[in-house]
N, C-alpha and C positions, 0 to 999 in steps of 0.2 A: 734153424727154420724160423721165419717170421711168425709172430703171434698174430691172431686175427680176432677182431672185436665185431661180433654180429649184433650190434645195437643201433637203434635209431638215435642219431646224434645231431645236434644243431650245426648249422654252418658256422665257420670260424668267427664271422663277424657278429654272430648272435649269441655268443657264449654269455650266460648270465654272470654278473659280477658279484663278488663278495667283498664286504668292507673289512676294515681292520677290526672293528668290534665283532663282526660275524666270525672272523677267524679266531679271535680271542676266546669266544664261547666254544668253538669247535676244539681248540687246543685244550681247554679245561676238561671237556668231556672225554677227550682222547686220553688225557693223563689218568682219569679215573678208570677208563677201559684198560689201560696198560697195567694198572694196579689191581684190577679185578674188583673194583668197587661197584656197588649197586648204582644203577643209573648212568654208568659210563657208556660211551659210544665211540666206536672206531671212526677216525676221520676218513670219510670217503668224499673226496672233493673232485669228482669226475666231470670233465667238460665245463669247467668254470674259468672265469677270468679273475685272477688274483695278482695281476701284475703290480709290481712296485710296493707290495705290502712288506712289512717288517715282521718276520717270524723268527728272528734270531734267538738263539739260546733255548729253543723249544725241543721237546722230545716228541717227534712225530714218526717214530719207528712204526713200521707196518701200515702207515697211512697210504691211501690210494689217491693219486693226483692224475690218473689216466686222462690224457687228451686235454689237459688244462693249459691255459695261457699264463705263464709265470715270468714274463720278461721283466728283468730288473728287480726281481724279488730278493729279499735279504733272508737267506737261510744259513748265515754264518754261525758257527759254533752250535749247530743243531745236531741232534741225534736222529739219524734217518735210516737206521738199520732195517733192511728188508722193506723199505718203502718203495712204492711203485710210481715211476715217472714216465710211464709208457707213452711215447709220442707227445711229450710235453714241449711247449715252447718256453725254453729257459734262457733265452738270449740275455747276455750281460747280467746274469744272476750272480749274487754274492754267496758263494758256498765255502768261504774260507774256514778251514779247520773243522768242517762238518764230518760226521761219521756216516758214510753211505755204504757200509759193509753190506754185501748181498742185495743191494738195491737193484731194481729193474729200471734200466735207462734205455731200453730198446727203442730205437727210433727217436730219441729225444734230441732237441736242438739246443745245444749249449754254446753256440758261437759267442766268443768274447767273454765268457763267464770267468769270474775270479775263483779258482779252485785251489788256491795255495793251501798246502797242508791237508787237503781232503783225504779221507780214507775211502778208497774204492775197492778194497780187497773183496774178491769173489763177486764183484758187481757184474751185471749182464749188460753189455753194450752192443749186442748183436742187432740185426735189422729188426724193424717193427713197423707194422702198417695197420691203420684203422680201416676196417671193412664194414660194409653194411649191405643189406639186401634191398633191391628196389621193389617196386610194386608187383613185379612179375616173379619175384623170388630169386632174381639173378644177383650174384655177389659183385659188388663194384667197390673200387677204392673211394674212400672219402676224400673229396677235393678240399685240401687245406692250404692251397697256395704253396709257400716255401716248404711246408711240411708234407707235400704230396709224395716225396721220396720216402725211402724206408731206412736209410742208413743213419745211425747215431752220429750226430755232427758236433764235434768239440772244436772246430776250427777257430784259431785265435785265442783259445782259452788259456788261462794261466794255471798250471798244475805243478808249480815248483814245490819240491819236497813232499809231493803227494805219495800215498801208498796205493799201488795198483797190483798187489800180489794176487796171483791166481785169477786175474781179470779175464773175462771173455769179451774181447773187443774185435771179433772177426768182422772185417768189412767196415769198421768205424772210420770216421774222418778225423784225424788228428793233425791236419795240415796247419802250419803256422802256430802250433801249440808250444808253449814253454813248459818243458818237463824237467827242467834243471833239478838235479838231486833227487829225482823220483825213484821209488822202488817198484820195478816192474817184473819182479821175479816170477817165474812160472806162468806168466801171462800168455794168452793165446791171441795174438794180433794178426793172424793170417789174413792176407788180403786187405789190410787196413792202409790208410793213406797218412804217411808221416812226412810228406814233402815240406821242406823248409822248417821242420820242427827243431827245437833246441832240446837235444837229449844229452847235453853235457853233464858229466858227473852222475849219470844214472846207473842203477844196478839192474841189468837185464839178464841176469843169470837164468839159464834154462828157459828163457822166453822164446816164443815162436814168432818170427817176423817173415816167414816165408810168403813170397808173392806180394810183399808190401811195396808201396811207393816211398822210397827213402831219398828221392831227389833233393839235393840241397840241405839235407838234414845234418845236424851236428852231433857227433858221438864222442867228442874229445873227453878223455878221462873217465869214460864209461867202463863198467865191468861187463864184459861180453862172454863170460864163461859158459860154454855149451849153448850159446845163443844161435838160433837158426835164422839164416838169411837166404835160404834156398830160393832162387829165382826172383830175388828182390831187385827192384830198380835202384841202383846206387850211384847214378850219375851226380857228380858234384857233392857227394856225401863227404863230410869233413871230419876225419879222425884226428888223433894227436899229431900225426905227422903233417897235417894240412893246415895247421893254425898259424904258421909263420915262424920266423926266426926269433930266437930269444935275445932280449936286450943285452945280456951279458956278453954276447959275441962282439959287441962294438968296442969292448975294452975300456969303456968309461962309464961312470955313473950317470944317471939321468940328470942330476944337478950339474955335473961338469958339461954335459952335452948342451944343456939349456943355457949355461953361461956363455958358451961359444955362440949359441944361436942369438942370444940377446945382444951380444956385441955386433953380430952381423946385421941385426935389425936396426940398432941405433946408429950404425955407421953407413947405413944404406948399402950394405954389401961390400964395403971397402975392406973390412977386416972381420975376423971371426969366421964362422961357417954356419950355413943354414942347417937346422936339424932335419935330417931325413930318416923317418921311421917307416918308410915304405916296405910293406911285406913283413912287418914285425908283429909278434904276438904280445899285446899289451894288457892281457887280461889280469895278470897277477901283480901289476904295479900298484902299490899302496898309495892312496891319497893322490891319484893322478889328477883329480879335479882341482887340486890346489896349485898346480903349476900354470904359469903363464905360457901359453902355447900359440900365441899369435904368429901367423905366417909360417908355421911348420909345414913340412911335406910328409904325408903319411898315406900314400896311395896303396890301397889294398891291405891296410893294417887291420888288425883284429882288436876291437875294444869290447867285445861281447861281455854282457852282464856287469860292466863297470859302473860305479857311482861317479858320474861326471857332472853333478849338479853345479850350476854357476860357472862352468868352465868357459875360458876364453879361447876360441878357435877362429878368430876373425882372419880373413885373407889367407886361409890355409888351403892346401891342396890335398883333398881327402877322397878323391875318386875311388870308387869300388871298395871303400872301407866298410867294415862290419860293425855296426853300432846296435845290433839287435839286443833287446831286453836291457838296455842301459837306462840309467836315470840321468836325463839331460834337462831337467827343469831349469829354467832361466839361463840356458846356454846361449852363447853368442857365436853365431856362424856367419856373421855379416861378410859379404864379398868373397866367400869361400867357394871353391869348386868341389862339389859333392856328387858328380855324375855317377849314376848307377850304384850309389851307396845303399846299404841295407839298414833300415830303421824299424823293422817289424817289431810291434809290441812295445816300442820305446816310449818312455814318458818324456814328452817334449813340451810340457805346459809352459807357455810364455817364452818359448824359444824365439830367438831373433835371427831371421833369415833375410833381413832387409839389406839395403845397399850401404856402402861406405863412401865417404866423400874425401877426395884427396886434392891437395893444392899443387898445381904445376909450378915449374920454375918461374914462369911469367906471372904467377899470381892467380891465374884462372883456376876454376874448379872443375874437377871431373868426378864422375860417379862410377863405381864398380859394383856390378850386380852379383847376387848369389846364383850359382848354377846348380839346380837340383834336377836336371833332366834325367829321366829314367830311374829316379830314386824309388825305393820300395818303402812306403809308409803304411803298409797293411797293418790294421789293428793298432796303430800308434795313437797315443793321446796327445793331440795337438791343440788343446784348448788354449786360446789366447795367443797362439803363435803368430808371428809377423812374417808374411811372405811378400811384402811390398816389393814390386819391381823384379821379383825372382823369376828365373827361367824354370818353369814346372812342366815343360813339354814331355809327354809320355810318363809322367810321374804317377805311381800307383797309390791312391788314397783309399783303396777298398777297405770298408768297415772301420776307417779311422774316425776319431772324434775331433771335429773341427769347430766346435762351438766357439764363437767370439774370435775366430781367426781372421786375419786381415790379408786380403789379396789385391790390394791397390796396385793397378797397372801390372799385375803378374801375367806371365805367359802360361796359359793352361791348355794350350793346344794338345789334344790327344791324352790328356790326364784321365785316369780312371777313378770314378767316384761311386762305384757299386757299393751299396749298403752304408755309405758314409753318413755320419751324423752331422748335420749342418745348421743347427739351431743358432 
């Protein structure tokens, strides 16, 4: 049941701000409070704006941040046991390796937060709503824009290797979340939304996922002993058997296959053979980023979680391939076909999706563009990426970071830009 706050609170745009020095004083007094020292005071920071402040490595256990705006705050390596973040705006917060055991996160907005290695054991992620009485004494919802809802929202957050044992997350939003390697034992996630979430290598022993939305979620290599999926939506959910063929079935090593491919490229197709990895599971190939893979064909291939930094994939055919949660910094995709590929949460800083120029037999020049129509870039980091002349029709950039990206003469018809950062 949602908790209710019967207090007079300011409108969201009028939250008083606290400075870094203000918070340093509060943290010092709170440390004395935790140690039982005279003059100590519990940190009660209700309905304040502390966005962007650095509170890393602090012990703020039992602190109360109810209703505060904390977007982009640094709470990494903090001790936050039993702390209250009721209906807080914590978008894009850094919570890496923080201990949030038994914390109250009801109704919190954690979209895009980095929660790698966080401990959420026994945390409360149920619904939460701020209420107040009007002048006639009638209870009304507090109007807080995007926080007017009641569900705890972790959409697009990174929770790799996090501990969520005995978690109460009934009705919470985990859509597009990376939970790779997380411990979700005995958690109650009934009615939660895990659509398009990455749950690979997770331990969901004795967890309850009844009536959850698991559409497009990945559960490969996960431990599902006594896990309940009663009445869950499982359309396009991908388990071990859905990740694709293993490379060993081709009968040759990747090096041998690439030798044939490079011969095919250098001879303009007259000898050798084009490398076709369509439908293959490439997650476990070591050092894949070191291979020259120009002009390969890999339609519907799975690259999930791979380190592909600096990889060369120019003029390749990669439609419907899965690159979710990959490291693709400085990657080269020029002139490739990537229609309906998945790049959710992928790091694509300085990636090149521009055109390639070719010389015809008569010496004239022609230009081949990159096709990214229908691609999913939700929550991806695309800072400095080059989309010059690319086909981006119907591409989903929701909540992606596009600072300093280039869109010179790109086709953006029907592209989705909800929540996109475009500085």
